[in-house]
Each structure stands twice: as structure tokens, then as C-alpha cells.
N, C-alpha and C positions, 0 to 999 in steps of 0.2 A: 316494688318500684326501684328501677335501676338508677344509679347515680349518673348525672350528666357530666360530672367532674368539672363543673363551673360554679364559681361563687364561693361562699364561706362554708367550710367544713370544720366545726369545732372539734378539737381533740379533747374530749370531755375528761375531766377528773373523775375519779371513782370516789363518791362520798362514803365515809365510814362513820359509825357511831363510836363513842369513846372506848368501847370494848373491842374495836377493830373489825366488827362485823359490818357488812355492807348496809348502807342506809338507802333503801329503795324509795322511801318517801321523799328524801331530798333529791334523789335522781329524777323522780317524776317532775319535781318543780324545775330542775335544771333543763329537762327536755322541753317543758312548756315555755320557759324563758327563751331558749334558743330558737324554737320554732316561731314564736310570736315576734321575735326580733328579725326574722328573715333568713335563718340558716338554711342552707341548701342540702345538708346532710349531717349526720352525726357519726363521729368515730369513737368507738369504745375500746378500752383495754390497751391503749398505747402506752408509751413511756410515761406521759403525763397522767395516764389512767392507772399508774402503778401496776402494770402488767406483771412485773417481775415478782410481785408479792401475791398475785392471784393464782389459785390452782386452776387447772383446766375446767373442773366442774364449776368453780365460782365464775369463771369467764362465761360459761354457758348459761348459768343462772342469770348473770347480768344481761347477757344478750337476749335471752328469752323474755326477761321482764321488760326491757326497753322496746323490743320489737312489739310485744303485746300492747304496751302503753302507747307507743307512738302511733300504732294502728294505720300505717301507710301514709302518714302526713309528710314525712321526708324519708329518704333512704337511710338505712342504718348500716354502717360499715364496721366490721370487726377486724381488729388487729391480729396478725399472725406473727408470733415471735418465739417459736419453739426452737429447741436446740438440735433436735434430730429430725432428719427429713421424714422418716416414717411417722414420727409424732405430728409433724406439721400436716401431713396428708390426712391423718385421722382428724386433726383439729378442723381443717377446712371442710371436711365432710360433715362434721358435727355442726359447724357454723351454718352451713347451707341448710341442714335439717332444722335448725333452730330459727330460720327465717332471715338470716343476714341478706342484705341487698348487694353487698360488695365486700371486698377484703383489702386491707392495707397490709402489705407484706414487707417485713424487715429482712435483712440478710441474715445468714447464720450468726448467732449472737455470741457463742462461746468458742468459736474457732475462727482464726484469721484465714479464711478461705482465699484461694487465688481466683483470678477472674473466671477461669473455666468452671471452677467449683461453684462460684456464685451464680453464674449463668445457669448451670445445671440445677441448682437449688430453686431459683425462680421458675425455671422451665417445668420442673416436676410439679410444683404447686399449681402453676397455670394450667397444666394439662389435667390436673386432678378435679377441676371444678368448672362449672359454667358461670360462676360469679365473676363479675369484672374486677380487675385488680388495679390497685394503686401501689406502685413500687416505691419503697422509701430509699432515697439516695442521700445518705448522710455519712460521707467519709470522715468528717471532722469528729463526730462523737463515736462512730462505730468502727472506724479504721478500714471500712470497706466501701468502695464507690463503684459506680456503674459508668462505663465509657460509652461513647456514641456507638462503637462497634457492638457492645453488648446489647444496647437498646435495639439496634437494627436486628440482631438475632432474635431477641425476645418478642419484638413486635410482629413477627410472623405468627404468633399465637394469638388468636382473637380475644382471649380474655385479658391480655395485657393492654391496658388502655390509658394509664395515667402514671405520673410520677410526682411524689412529694419531694420537691427539689430543695435540698438543704446543704448544698456544697459551700455556702457562704460566698459564692461568686455569682453575682446577679447576671453577668454576661452569659452564664450557662443557659439562661432562658432564651437568649437569642440563638445560641448554638442548637438547642433542641428544636426550636421553632423552624429554623432554617433546614435542619436535617429531616424533620418528620412532619411538619405542618400539623394538620388536624389528626394525624394518626396517633399522636401522643399528646394528651392534655397535660399541661404543666401547672402544678399548684405550688405556690411558695410555702416552704416549711419553716421559715425563720421569721418570727414576728418583727424583728427590727429591720428586715429587708422587704417588708410587704409592699409598701408603696412603690419602691424602685422596681420590684419584680412585676407589679401590675402595669407600671408605665412601659416596661419593656415587652409586655405581651403575655404575661402569665394569665392563665384562665381562671385561677382561683387561689385560695389561701387556706391552708390547714393551720388554724389559729389556736393560740394558747390562752392569751389574756381575754379572749372572747368569753371564757367561762365567767369572768367578772363583769365584762363590759361588752355585751353582745350588740347593743344598739350602736355604739360608736364603731365597732368593728365592721358591721354591715354597712353603715353610712360611709366609712372610709372606702370600702370596696366599691360601692355603687358610684360614688363620686369619681373615683379613678376610672372606672369603666366608661363613665359618661364623658371623660376627658376634662372634668372640672378639677384640674390639679391644684389650683390655688386653694379652693375650699378643702380639698383632700389634705393638702399640706398643713393647713391650720389644725385639723384634727390630729394629724400625724405628729406635729410638733408637741401638742399637749400630751399625746399618748406615749411618746418615746420613753420617758423614764419608767413608765409602767411596763412597756413592752420589753425593756431590758431585764425584767424579772424572769423572762422566759429563756434567757440564754445563760443561766447559772446552773451549776450542778444541783442546787436545791430548788429548782423551779417548781417542784410539786408543792413544797411547803410554802413558797412565796405566793404562788397563784392561789392556793387554797386560802391563804390569809387575805388576799385581795377579794376572793369570792365572799368570804365571811363579812368583810368590811362593807362590801357592796350589797349585802343582804341576799346573796345568791348561792350560798353554800356554807360548809362547815370547815374548820381548820384541821380536822383530825386526819393523821396519816398513819400508815401501817409500818411497823418495825420491819427492817432496821432503820427506816427514817425516824427521826426524832424531832420534837418541837425545837424551835430555835432558842438559843441562849439569849439573855436579856439584851446585850449590846446589838447583836444582829437583828433581833426582833424589833427593837426600837428603830433601827436604821431602815428596815424594810417597811415598817408601818408608817414612818414619816413620808416615804415615797408614796405609799398608797393613800394616806390621808390628804396629802397635797394634791394628788391627782383627783380625788373625789371633790375637794374644795374648788378646784379650778375646772371642773368638768364642763365641756363646751355645751352650748345650747343648740341642740340639733333641730 
């Protein structure tokens, strides 16, 4: 099942047991929760999925398990974040063999590549596979962005189909839509800019707090797409303190705590990430508990 690149695409956390091994039982519950709430696809092994601490073999084990368990109910998208182009090409072939329906591709992560090098990186991966690609444009966190000229070059490759737009500039949605129309699907990649991006024409949302609050995330998206912005804004207003947990360097710990409090996951992270110290833990849990107490009636 190929992704349409419209709707809600949860960037799933990777659940661990206390000994830091992957918790496939909890992952199955997460998959069911997201599908039942109306997710349009699932993204595995991204930054929120602690990709930096997963070995290539673990990523394939995760992908294989989720593909098998999902059984075609929604597309499964695997993240590509290798350091070396040759390794990325091997990885995308393995992902295709394991049954991925699409790929989300980050720029080179350990080298500040210039625009030509970045374009060559994405181009090499796009030519290596028949799977559709979601390019990740996040110059704020990764120091590497994509210009309209680079998109124009890459869109000549049929597998390049969508962008996770995380520049923190919502007017970029307008620029991309004006320049490329339906040739490039635009998905918001910043939780705290989701409603604004959807109002300006974004096709979907790669969401983080959806891990803990899938029903509210899907409801917000659908109301916005229907043009019921008053109702969407009410959910968004309630949601904002929780969504702000997604734009912090410790977003993995924060969102896993929210998942646990909402009964949808566990708080365990893999080193070098560590559990929060008491003051920070109390502050984050206060936000989460207040959000749960004031949860809107959908």
C-alpha cells in the first residue's frame, strides 16, 4: 500500500523494556491505537523513534515486525538517516525487501553538506528505490535545508513525492504550493505549527504528540480540512501546552512520559538518553496531567 501523503502520519516512538531491548508487544498496541484513531500511515525509526540508538539490524527487525503486524491496514514508512551514501543505499534496499511502503529521508547527518551535495544525496537515494520518498526539510535542527531550486531538481525523479516541512516558517507552505502544486505533497513537521500549516494548504501532518493523543490529533486535522476552524482552534488551544513538548531537545523523554500517562506506551528510553531529574520531571508531568484533566470531549 503506497502512501497518499495526505492526513496524519505519526512519527512513532520506539518502545523499550527496562533493559533497553525493543518492546514489540507495546508497539503492536501503539499500531492498533493509531489505526483505530484514523492515522493514514506510520513512520518508524525517526528522531522521535530514537533512530540514533538503533542498529541497522534492529531497524529492520522493527520494520519487519510492524509490517507483518499491520498487514496492509495502513502504509508503513521507514526513516533513512545513515551517515554514508553507500550505507543509505544498502539500507533502502533492505527496507524495500522488508516490506516498507515508503521512506522518509533525512539529509546527511554527520556532515554539513553544501546544497549540491545535499541534492546529490537525495538524488542517489531516490534513484536507488521504487519506494515513494518523503524528504525531511529541517534546517533548524539539522543545519541543512532544501531550497525551491533543489526541490525543482529533485522532483524530476518520480519517487520524490512529498516533504516533511519543518523550517518553522509556515509561509513556506504557500511557496511550495505555488511552485509545485500537486507535484509535491506538503506535510507539517512541527506540532506547534500544525493548524496554521493546514489552514495554509498543507496536505498532512507528521505528528509527535499523536503518540499519546491520536484521537485529538486526527480530529484537529479533519476539522481543519473541513474548514471548521473554530472547532479546530478549540482543540488546538487545549493541545498547545502538550504540543510544545515536541519542540524540546528532550522530546523523546517528554512524549514517552505523555504516552505512559495516557495509557498508550512506556517511559523507557535508551542511553545516552536518561530519565528526567525530579524538578524537570515534575514540570513536564504537570503539563501532561493538566492536559489529561482538561481533555476536550470529541
